[in-house]
N, C-alpha and C positions, 0 to 999 in steps of 0.2 A: 931789717927785719930779721928775728933769728929764725933757726930751722924749726918752726912749728910744724907739727905734723900735719896741718891741714892748710899749708900755704898755699898749694894749687888751687883750694876751693876758695881760700880768702881774697887770692888774686883774682879769680874768674868773678867772684862777686862784686869786687872793687871796680873791675872793669865793666861789667854790668851795670853797675849803679852810673858810672860816666856816661856809657852810652845811652841809657834810659833817660837821663837828664838832658843830654844833647837832643836825643830825639824829641823829647816832648817841647823842648825850645824851638827845635825846627819845625814840628808840625805847627805850632803857633804862627809861624811865619807864611804857612802854605796859603793859596788862595781860598780854598774851600776848608776853613777851619772847623767848621761843623761837622764834616766828612771824616774829621780826624779826631774827634771827640773821645771815641773809645780808645783809640792809640793812646792819646795823652793821657787819658785816666790810667790805663795798664802802665805806661811809662812810669808814673809818678808811683803808683803801687809798687811796681818792680823795683825801681830805684830805692825805696824806702825799705823794703823787705831783704833786699841784697846788703844794703847797709847794716841793718840790724844783724842779719846772718853773719857777716864778715865780724863785726864786733863780738857777737857771741862765741864765735870760733875762736878769736884772739883771746878772750877771757876764759876759755874753757867752761863756759856755761853749762849747767846741767840740762839746759833746753836746747842745747845747739843742734841735737839731731832732729827734734821736732820742728824747730825753726828753719833748718836746711830743707826738711821735706816740705814745709810750706813755701819756701822760697822757689825751690824746684818747680812745684805746680804754678805758681804766679808768673815765674821767667817762661814756662813753655805756653802759657796763655799769651803773654805779652809778645813773645817771639812769633807766634802764629800770626797775631794781628799785624805785627810789623811785616811779617813775610808777605800778607797780603798787599801792602801798600808798597813793598819794595818791587813787585811785578809791574809797578806802574812807574818806575824809575826814580823811586825816592831813595836816594842813597843812606840817608841818615836812618831809615827804616830797615834798609839791607843791613847796616853795620849793627843796628840794635838787635835784629832778629839772630844775627850771628852770634852776638855777646850773651844774649838770652839763651840760646841753645846750648852754648858751651857751659855756662852758669848752672843751668838745668841739670846737665849731665855730670858736672863736679858735685853738685849739690845732693843728686840722688846718689851717686857713689858714696859721699861722705855720711849721709843718712841711714846707709844700709851696713855701715862698719859694725862690727859686733863690739 
């Protein structure tokens, strides 16, 4: 990858995409899948918007800041949900919460650039 001005944010989005996809898949393996329904739904939304944000930044879309602002909000919601499950020992949710927090921070910073 070249030295794109948004590399840190793109990398955070890509890492979050992977973490959310893994978390959703792992949540489907939990004993009480119904309890994980909101987490799974947010994981899917978050993975999709992170992939979109990374692609928008890579191609320097005119909408990249708006997409990253949305991404930050969805990452925050997903991270909060995953953090609730992480308290109960779900390592995949802990990893996802951390990736979501990092991505939300990077996307907020990117979206606020002049």
